[in-house]
Biopython code that builds the backbone (N, CA, C, O; Angstrom):
import numpy as np
from Bio.PDB.StructureBuilder import StructureBuilder

atoms = [
    (1, "PRO", "N", (-68.884, 88.010, -74.292)),
    (1, "PRO", "CA", (-68.643, 86.653, -73.801)),
    (1, "PRO", "C", (-67.403, 86.015, -74.430)),
    (1, "PRO", "O", (-66.672, 85.285, -73.761)),
    (2, "GLU", "N", (-67.167, 86.290, -75.723)),
    (2, "GLU", "CA", (-66.029, 85.681, -76.411)),
    (2, "GLU", "C", (-64.705, 86.131, -75.797)),
    (2, "GLU", "O", (-63.799, 85.321, -75.597)),
    (3, "MET", "N", (-64.600, 87.419, -75.501)),
    (3, "MET", "CA", (-63.373, 87.938, -74.890)),
    (3, "MET", "C", (-63.160, 87.326, -73.509)),
    (3, "MET", "O", (-62.038, 86.969, -73.148)),
    (4, "ARG", "N", (-64.225, 87.208, -72.749)),
    (4, "ARG", "CA", (-64.126, 86.631, -71.406)),
    (4, "ARG", "C", (-63.636, 85.187, -71.481)),
    (4, "ARG", "O", (-62.771, 84.779, -70.706)),
    (5, "VAL", "N", (-64.187, 84.420, -72.411)),
    (5, "VAL", "CA", (-63.792, 83.015, -72.565)),
    (5, "VAL", "C", (-62.332, 82.912, -72.999)),
    (5, "VAL", "O", (-61.576, 82.102, -72.463)),
    (6, "SER", "N", (-61.943, 83.728, -73.964)),
    (6, "SER", "CA", (-60.551, 83.704, -74.437)),
    (6, "SER", "C", (-59.578, 84.061, -73.320)),
    (6, "SER", "O", (-58.544, 83.412, -73.159)),
    (7, "LEU", "N", (-59.911, 85.093, -72.550)),
    (7, "LEU", "CA", (-59.041, 85.484, -71.433)),
    (7, "LEU", "C", (-58.990, 84.394, -70.375)),
    (7, "LEU", "O", (-57.926, 84.119, -69.820)),
    (8, "ARG", "N", (-60.126, 83.771, -70.092)),
    (8, "ARG", "CA", (-60.159, 82.710, -69.085)),
    (8, "ARG", "C", (-59.234, 81.575, -69.501)),
    (8, "ARG", "O", (-58.498, 81.040, -68.672)),
    (9, "GLU", "N", (-59.266, 81.205, -70.778)),
    (9, "GLU", "CA", (-58.388, 80.131, -71.259)),
    (9, "GLU", "C", (-56.919, 80.501, -71.069)),
    (9, "GLU", "O", (-56.110, 79.660, -70.677)),
    (10, "LEU", "N", (-56.578, 81.749, -71.343)),
    (10, "LEU", "CA", (-55.195, 82.204, -71.153)),
    (10, "LEU", "C", (-54.824, 82.242, -69.674)),
    (10, "LEU", "O", (-53.738, 81.803, -69.296)),
    (11, "ILE", "N", (-55.710, 82.758, -68.846)),
    (11, "ILE", "CA", (-55.442, 82.875, -67.407)),
    (11, "ILE", "C", (-55.295, 81.498, -66.772)),
    (11, "ILE", "O", (-54.496, 81.313, -65.854)),
    (12, "ASP", "N", (-56.069, 80.533, -67.262)),
    (12, "ASP", "CA", (-55.983, 79.172, -66.723)),
    (12, "ASP", "C", (-54.608, 78.546, -66.950)),
    (12, "ASP", "O", (-54.251, 77.575, -66.283)),
    (13, "GLN", "N", (-53.836, 79.096, -67.887)),
    (13, "GLN", "CA", (-52.474, 78.611, -68.131)),
    (13, "GLN", "C", (-51.476, 79.204, -67.138)),
    (13, "GLN", "O", (-50.288, 78.881, -67.168)),
    (14, "LYS", "N", (-51.975, 80.080, -66.256)),
    (14, "LYS", "CA", (-51.192, 80.708, -65.187)),
    (14, "LYS", "C", (-49.934, 81.441, -65.682)),
    (14, "LYS", "O", (-48.832, 81.174, -65.204)),
    (15, "PRO", "N", (-50.101, 82.355, -66.629)),
    (15, "PRO", "CA", (-48.929, 83.117, -67.084)),
    (15, "PRO", "C", (-48.466, 84.097, -66.012)),
    (15, "PRO", "O", (-49.270, 84.569, -65.209)),
    (16, "LYS", "N", (-47.200, 84.394, -66.002)),
    (16, "LYS", "CA", (-46.672, 85.406, -65.074)),
    (16, "LYS", "C", (-47.035, 86.803, -65.557)),
    (16, "LYS", "O", (-47.206, 87.723, -64.757)),
    (17, "ARG", "N", (-47.149, 86.950, -66.870)),
    (17, "ARG", "CA", (-47.463, 88.253, -67.460)),
    (17, "ARG", "C", (-48.340, 88.019, -68.691)),
    (17, "ARG", "O", (-48.038, 87.186, -69.546)),
    (18, "LEU", "N", (-49.421, 88.771, -68.753)),
    (18, "LEU", "CA", (-50.308, 88.704, -69.909)),
    (18, "LEU", "C", (-50.447, 90.114, -70.474)),
    (18, "LEU", "O", (-50.901, 91.027, -69.785)),
    (19, "VAL", "N", (-50.054, 90.278, -71.726)),
    (19, "VAL", "CA", (-50.139, 91.577, -72.394)),
    (19, "VAL", "C", (-51.332, 91.543, -73.345)),
    (19, "VAL", "O", (-51.436, 90.659, -74.195)),
    (20, "ILE", "N", (-52.223, 92.510, -73.194)),
    (20, "ILE", "CA", (-53.369, 92.629, -74.092)),
    (20, "ILE", "C", (-53.128, 93.824, -75.010)),
    (20, "ILE", "O", (-52.958, 94.955, -74.554)),
    (21, "ASP", "N", (-53.116, 93.550, -76.299)),
    (21, "ASP", "CA", (-52.907, 94.588, -77.311)),
    (21, "ASP", "C", (-54.254, 95.236, -77.631)),
    (21, "ASP", "O", (-55.129, 94.610, -78.229)),
    (22, "LEU", "N", (-54.405, 96.483, -77.232)),
    (22, "LEU", "CA", (-55.650, 97.219, -77.458)),
    (22, "LEU", "C", (-55.574, 98.149, -78.671)),
    (22, "LEU", "O", (-56.468, 98.971, -78.872)),
    (23, "SER", "N", (-54.541, 98.034, -79.463)),
    (23, "SER", "CA", (-54.318, 98.991, -80.553)),
    (23, "SER", "C", (-55.428, 98.994, -81.604)),
    (23, "SER", "O", (-55.604, 99.990, -82.306)),
    (24, "ARG", "N", (-56.168, 97.910, -81.723)),
    (24, "ARG", "CA", (-57.259, 97.867, -82.706)),
    (24, "ARG", "C", (-58.635, 97.947, -82.045)),
    (24, "ARG", "O", (-59.653, 97.664, -82.677)),
    (25, "VAL", "N", (-58.657, 98.331, -80.780)),
    (25, "VAL", "CA", (-59.921, 98.450, -80.039)),
    (25, "VAL", "C", (-60.322, 99.923, -80.013)),
    (25, "VAL", "O", (-59.659, 100.731, -79.362)),
    (26, "PRO", "N", (-61.411, 100.286, -80.721)),
    (26, "PRO", "CA", (-61.792, 101.696, -80.785)),
    (26, "PRO", "C", (-62.544, 102.197, -79.557)),
    (26, "PRO", "O", (-62.571, 103.400, -79.298)),
    (27, "TYR", "N", (-63.161, 101.280, -78.794)),
    (27, "TYR", "CA", (-64.027, 101.687, -77.686)),
    (27, "TYR", "C", (-64.151, 100.537, -76.698)),
    (27, "TYR", "O", (-64.159, 99.372, -77.096)),
    (28, "VAL", "N", (-64.248, 100.857, -75.420)),
    (28, "VAL", "CA", (-64.476, 99.844, -74.386)),
    (28, "VAL", "C", (-65.652, 100.316, -73.544)),
    (28, "VAL", "O", (-65.637, 101.427, -73.014)),
    (29, "ASP", "N", (-66.680, 99.464, -73.419)),
    (29, "ASP", "CA", (-67.821, 99.830, -72.589)),
    (29, "ASP", "C", (-67.663, 99.222, -71.200)),
    (29, "ASP", "O", (-66.638, 98.613, -70.894)),
    (30, "SER", "N", (-68.677, 99.387, -70.367)),
    (30, "SER", "CA", (-68.577, 98.929, -68.977)),
    (30, "SER", "C", (-68.397, 97.420, -68.880)),
    (30, "SER", "O", (-67.701, 96.943, -67.983)),
    (31, "SER", "N", (-69.006, 96.664, -69.779)),
    (31, "SER", "CA", (-68.826, 95.211, -69.717)),
    (31, "SER", "C", (-67.405, 94.824, -70.114)),
    (31, "SER", "O", (-66.842, 93.881, -69.557)),
    (32, "GLY", "N", (-66.822, 95.539, -71.067)),
    (32, "GLY", "CA", (-65.429, 95.290, -71.434)),
    (32, "GLY", "C", (-64.483, 95.632, -70.301)),
    (32, "GLY", "O", (-63.523, 94.907, -70.041)),
    (33, "LEU", "N", (-64.761, 96.752, -69.620)),
    (33, "LEU", "CA", (-63.948, 97.129, -68.457)),
    (33, "LEU", "C", (-64.053, 96.068, -67.370)),
    (33, "LEU", "O", (-63.059, 95.726, -66.730)),
    (34, "ALA", "N", (-65.262, 95.548, -67.164)),
    (34, "ALA", "CA", (-65.458, 94.514, -66.143)),
    (34, "ALA", "C", (-64.645, 93.263, -66.468)),
    (34, "ALA", "O", (-64.075, 92.642, -65.572)),
    (35, "VAL", "N", (-64.593, 92.897, -67.740)),
    (35, "VAL", "CA", (-63.804, 91.730, -68.151)),
    (35, "VAL", "C", (-62.319, 91.972, -67.884)),
    (35, "VAL", "O", (-61.627, 91.090, -67.376)),
    (36, "LEU", "N", (-61.832, 93.159, -68.222)),
    (36, "LEU", "CA", (-60.416, 93.478, -67.989)),
    (36, "LEU", "C", (-60.088, 93.501, -66.499)),
    (36, "LEU", "O", (-59.043, 92.999, -66.084)),
    (37, "ILE", "N", (-60.970, 94.078, -65.700)),
    (37, "ILE", "CA", (-60.757, 94.111, -64.246)),
    (37, "ILE", "C", (-60.741, 92.697, -63.685)),
    (37, "ILE", "O", (-59.876, 92.357, -62.878)),
    (38, "GLY", "N", (-61.694, 91.873, -64.111)),
    (38, "GLY", "CA", (-61.739, 90.486, -63.646)),
    (38, "GLY", "C", (-60.491, 89.713, -64.033)),
    (38, "GLY", "O", (-59.970, 88.924, -63.244)),
    (39, "ALA", "N", (-60.012, 89.941, -65.250)),
    (39, "ALA", "CA", (-58.795, 89.264, -65.709)),
    (39, "ALA", "C", (-57.602, 89.688, -64.874)),
    (39, "ALA", "O", (-56.780, 88.859, -64.484)),
    (40, "MET", "N", (-57.508, 90.986, -64.600)),
    (40, "MET", "CA", (-56.387, 91.470, -63.806)),
    (40, "MET", "C", (-56.433, 90.895, -62.389)),
    (40, "MET", "O", (-55.405, 90.485, -61.851)),
    (41, "GLN", "N", (-57.605, 90.866, -61.796)),
    (41, "GLN", "CA", (-57.728, 90.328, -60.443)),
    (41, "GLN", "C", (-57.380, 88.843, -60.407)),
    (41, "GLN", "O", (-56.713, 88.385, -59.479)),
    (42, "SER", "N", (-57.824, 88.093, -61.406)),
    (42, "SER", "CA", (-57.504, 86.665, -61.469)),
    (42, "SER", "C", (-56.005, 86.439, -61.600)),
    (42, "SER", "O", (-55.435, 85.591, -60.914)),
    (43, "LEU", "N", (-55.373, 87.198, -62.480)),
    (43, "LEU", "CA", (-53.929, 87.058, -62.661)),
    (43, "LEU", "C", (-53.167, 87.433, -61.399)),
    (43, "LEU", "O", (-52.233, 86.735, -61.005)),
    (44, "GLU", "N", (-53.559, 88.530, -60.766)),
    (44, "GLU", "CA", (-52.879, 88.954, -59.540)),
    (44, "GLU", "C", (-53.040, 87.909, -58.442)),
    (44, "GLU", "O", (-52.114, 87.674, -57.666)),
    (45, "HIS", "N", (-54.199, 87.291, -58.377)),
    (45, "HIS", "CA", (-54.446, 86.244, -57.381)),
    (45, "HIS", "C", (-53.500, 85.055, -57.586)),
    (45, "HIS", "O", (-53.142, 84.365, -56.632)),
    (46, "GLN", "N", (-53.103, 84.827, -58.835)),
    (46, "GLN", "CA", (-52.188, 83.734, -59.179)),
    (46, "GLN", "C", (-50.733, 84.176, -59.149)),
    (46, "GLN", "O", (-49.838, 83.379, -59.430)),
    (47, "GLY", "N", (-50.486, 85.437, -58.813)),
    (47, "GLY", "CA", (-49.122, 85.942, -58.790)),
    (47, "GLY", "C", (-48.648, 86.487, -60.124)),
    (47, "GLY", "O", (-47.456, 86.740, -60.302)),
    (48, "GLY", "N", (-49.562, 86.672, -61.062)),
    (48, "GLY", "CA", (-49.210, 87.214, -62.372)),
    (48, "GLY", "C", (-49.630, 88.666, -62.488)),
    (48, "GLY", "O", (-50.086, 89.273, -61.519)),
    (49, "GLU", "N", (-49.472, 89.219, -63.689)),
    (49, "GLU", "CA", (-49.886, 90.599, -63.908)),
    (49, "GLU", "C", (-50.450, 90.769, -65.308)),
    (49, "GLU", "O", (-50.076, 90.065, -66.246)),
    (50, "LEU", "N", (-51.364, 91.727, -65.420)),
    (50, "LEU", "CA", (-51.980, 92.070, -66.694)),
    (50, "LEU", "C", (-51.449, 93.421, -67.140)),
    (50, "LEU", "O", (-51.451, 94.383, -66.372)),
    (51, "LEU", "N", (-50.991, 93.490, -68.390)),
    (51, "LEU", "CA", (-50.489, 94.735, -68.955)),
    (51, "LEU", "C", (-51.326, 95.076, -70.184)),
    (51, "LEU", "O", (-51.592, 94.214, -71.022)),
    (52, "LEU", "N", (-51.736, 96.331, -70.284)),
    (52, "LEU", "CA", (-52.505, 96.788, -71.439)),
    (52, "LEU", "C", (-51.589, 97.608, -72.337)),
    (52, "LEU", "O", (-50.879, 98.498, -71.870)),
    (53, "ALA", "N", (-51.612, 97.302, -73.618)),
    (53, "ALA", "CA", (-50.683, 97.952, -74.548)),
    (53, "ALA", "C", (-51.412, 98.576, -75.730)),
    (53, "ALA", "O", (-52.407, 98.044, -76.222)),
    (54, "GLY", "N", (-50.893, 99.719, -76.173)),
    (54, "GLY", "CA", (-51.342, 100.325, -77.410)),
    (54, "GLY", "C", (-52.746, 100.897, -77.413)),
    (54, "GLY", "O", (-53.351, 101.027, -78.476)),
    (55, "ALA", "N", (-53.278, 101.240, -76.250)),
    (55, "ALA", "CA", (-54.645, 101.768, -76.199)),
    (55, "ALA", "C", (-54.750, 103.077, -76.973)),
    (55, "ALA", "O", (-53.902, 103.961, -76.844)),
    (56, "ARG", "N", (-55.791, 103.186, -77.769)),
    (56, "ARG", "CA", (-56.057, 104.421, -78.508)),
    (56, "ARG", "C", (-56.469, 105.517, -77.527)),
    (56, "ARG", "O", (-56.814, 105.249, -76.376)),
    (57, "GLU", "N", (-56.426, 106.744, -78.009)),
    (57, "GLU", "CA", (-56.780, 107.895, -77.175)),
    (57, "GLU", "C", (-58.182, 107.750, -76.575)),
    (57, "GLU", "O", (-58.386, 108.061, -75.402)),
    (58, "THR", "N", (-59.143, 107.284, -77.369)),
    (58, "THR", "CA", (-60.513, 107.143, -76.853)),
    (58, "THR", "C", (-60.570, 106.140, -75.706)),
    (58, "THR", "O", (-61.258, 106.372, -74.712)),
    (59, "VAL", "N", (-59.860, 105.040, -75.837)),
    (59, "VAL", "CA", (-59.846, 104.027, -74.780)),
    (59, "VAL", "C", (-59.112, 104.559, -73.555)),
    (59, "VAL", "O", (-59.543, 104.325, -72.426)),
    (60, "ARG", "N", (-58.013, 105.271, -73.766)),
    (60, "ARG", "CA", (-57.288, 105.860, -72.628)),
    (60, "ARG", "C", (-58.165, 106.864, -71.886)),
    (60, "ARG", "O", (-58.121, 106.937, -70.658)),
    (61, "LEU", "N", (-58.959, 107.637, -72.624)),
    (61, "LEU", "CA", (-59.863, 108.595, -71.982)),
    (61, "LEU", "C", (-60.944, 107.890, -71.165)),
    (61, "LEU", "O", (-61.306, 108.345, -70.080)),
    (62, "ILE", "N", (-61.452, 106.786, -71.687)),
    (62, "ILE", "CA", (-62.446, 106.004, -70.942)),
    (62, "ILE", "C", (-61.819, 105.472, -69.659)),
    (62, "ILE", "O", (-62.426, 105.555, -68.591)),
    (63, "LEU", "N", (-60.621, 104.931, -69.755)),
    (63, "LEU", "CA", (-59.927, 104.420, -68.567)),
    (63, "LEU", "C", (-59.669, 105.542, -67.569)),
    (63, "LEU", "O", (-59.833, 105.351, -66.364)),
    (64, "ALA", "N", (-59.268, 106.705, -68.060)),
    (64, "ALA", "CA", (-58.989, 107.841, -67.176)),
    (64, "ALA", "C", (-60.264, 108.344, -66.509)),
    (64, "ALA", "O", (-60.259, 108.659, -65.319)),
    (65, "THR", "N", (-61.350, 108.422, -67.265)),
    (65, "THR", "CA", (-62.624, 108.887, -66.715)),
    (65, "THR", "C", (-63.091, 107.974, -65.587)),
    (65, "THR", "O", (-63.635, 108.437, -64.585)),
    (66, "ALA", "N", (-62.875, 106.681, -65.761)),
    (66, "ALA", "CA", (-63.254, 105.706, -64.733)),
    (66, "ALA", "C", (-62.166, 105.548, -63.668)),
    (66, "ALA", "O", (-62.288, 104.724, -62.762)),
    (67, "ARG", "N", (-61.113, 106.339, -63.788)),
    (67, "ARG", "CA", (-59.945, 106.285, -62.898)),
    (67, "ARG", "C", (-59.258, 104.921, -62.900)),
    (67, "ARG", "O", (-58.608, 104.534, -61.929)),
    (68, "LEU", "N", (-59.413, 104.219, -63.982)),
    (68, "LEU", "CA", (-58.779, 102.911, -64.112)),
    (68, "LEU", "C", (-57.379, 103.012, -64.700)),
    (68, "LEU", "O", (-56.637, 102.031, -64.721)),
    (69, "ASP", "N", (-57.019, 104.202, -65.177)),
    (69, "ASP", "CA", (-55.656, 104.381, -65.681)),
    (69, "ASP", "C", (-54.645, 104.288, -64.544)),
    (69, "ASP", "O", (-53.457, 104.070, -64.783)),
    (70, "GLU", "N", (-55.113, 104.452, -63.313)),
    (70, "GLU", "CA", (-54.242, 104.293, -62.144)),
    (70, "GLU", "C", (-54.212, 102.842, -61.671)),
    (70, "GLU", "O", (-53.336, 102.453, -60.899)),
    (71, "TYR", "N", (-55.155, 102.059, -62.128)),
    (71, "TYR", "CA", (-55.328, 100.672, -61.705)),
    (71, "TYR", "C", (-54.601, 99.712, -62.650)),
    (71, "TYR", "O", (-53.950, 98.765, -62.210)),
    (72, "PHE", "N", (-54.723, 99.971, -63.941)),
    (72, "PHE", "CA", (-54.080, 99.123, -64.942)),
    (72, "PHE", "C", (-52.666, 99.605, -65.242)),
    (72, "PHE", "O", (-52.355, 100.787, -65.098)),
    (73, "LYS", "N", (-51.824, 98.682, -65.658)),
    (73, "LYS", "CA", (-50.486, 99.028, -66.134)),
    (73, "LYS", "C", (-50.605, 99.241, -67.637)),
    (73, "LYS", "O", (-50.836, 98.297, -68.393)),
    (74, "LEU", "N", (-50.444, 100.501, -68.064)),
    (74, "LEU", "CA", (-50.627, 100.882, -69.464)),
    (74, "LEU", "C", (-49.285, 101.153, -70.134)),
    (74, "LEU", "O", (-48.400, 101.780, -69.552)),
    (75, "PHE", "N", (-49.151, 100.671, -71.363)),
    (75, "PHE", "CA", (-47.926, 100.853, -72.132)),
    (75, "PHE", "C", (-48.278, 101.317, -73.538)),
    (75, "PHE", "O", (-49.339, 100.969, -74.055)),
    (76, "PRO", "N", (-47.400, 102.101, -74.164)),
    (76, "PRO", "CA", (-47.701, 102.624, -75.499)),
    (76, "PRO", "C", (-47.721, 101.554, -76.590)),
    (76, "PRO", "O", (-48.344, 101.743, -77.635)),
    (77, "SER", "N", (-47.042, 100.433, -76.351)),
    (77, "SER", "CA", (-46.979, 99.373, -77.364)),
    (77, "SER", "C", (-46.763, 98.024, -76.687)),
    (77, "SER", "O", (-46.402, 97.948, -75.512)),
    (78, "VAL", "N", (-46.991, 96.973, -77.450)),
    (78, "VAL", "CA", (-46.731, 95.621, -76.944)),
    (78, "VAL", "C", (-45.246, 95.469, -76.631)),
    (78, "VAL", "O", (-44.884, 94.892, -75.605)),
    (79, "ASP", "N", (-44.393, 95.978, -77.501)),
    (79, "ASP", "CA", (-42.946, 95.886, -77.266)),
    (79, "ASP", "C", (-42.554, 96.549, -75.950)),
    (79, "ASP", "O", (-41.740, 96.015, -75.197)),
    (80, "ALA", "N", (-43.136, 97.714, -75.677)),
    (80, "ALA", "CA", (-42.832, 98.415, -74.422)),
    (80, "ALA", "C", (-43.317, 97.607, -73.224)),
    (80, "ALA", "O", (-42.641, 97.554, -72.197)),
    (81, "ALA", "N", (-44.474, 96.986, -73.347)),
    (81, "ALA", "CA", (-44.998, 96.165, -72.250)),
    (81, "ALA", "C", (-44.106, 94.949, -72.009)),
    (81, "ALA", "O", (-43.810, 94.605, -70.864)),
    (82, "LEU", "N", (-43.685, 94.312, -73.078)),
    (82, "LEU", "CA", (-42.827, 93.130, -72.944)),
    (82, "LEU", "C", (-41.453, 93.483, -72.385)),
    (82, "LEU", "O", (-40.822, 92.657, -71.725)),
    (83, "ALA", "N", (-40.990, 94.693, -72.641)),
    (83, "ALA", "CA", (-39.675, 95.125, -72.157)),
    (83, "ALA", "C", (-39.716, 95.635, -70.718)),
    (83, "ALA", "O", (-38.670, 95.851, -70.107)),
    (84, "ALA", "N", (-40.908, 95.828, -70.181)),
    (84, "ALA", "CA", (-41.034, 96.368, -68.817)),
    (84, "ALA", "C", (-40.469, 95.383, -67.802)),
    (84, "ALA", "O", (-40.570, 94.168, -67.976)),
    (85, "PRO", "N", (-39.869, 95.926, -66.731)),
    (85, "PRO", "CA", (-39.303, 95.033, -65.703)),
    (85, "PRO", "C", (-40.380, 94.291, -64.938)),
    (85, "PRO", "O", (-40.070, 93.504, -64.043)),
]
sb = StructureBuilder()
sb.init_structure("model")
sb.init_model(0)
sb.init_chain("A")
sb.init_seg("    ")
for serial, (resi, resn, name, xyz) in enumerate(atoms, 1):
    if name == "N":
        sb.init_residue(resn, " ", resi, " ")
    sb.init_atom(name, np.array(xyz, "f"), 0.0, 1.0, " ", f" {name:<3s}", serial, name[0])
structure = sb.get_structure()
């Protein structure tokens, strides 16, 4: 719930780009994936985009298993995400 509330507050500010640093996230379960999907859909609806940065191998494998690695924009680092066109 805390992550959902924090993301909602950020999304309500209508950013054009929101980068989420996953470098310290060891695992994402289905509820975490649902929050990320909801955030991405909300941002896209507003004309913005969600970028995921620094995901650990375990998180990348979870995203790949769920075929969400094709859905999310993934970057190796926050700097790489911020530098993306």
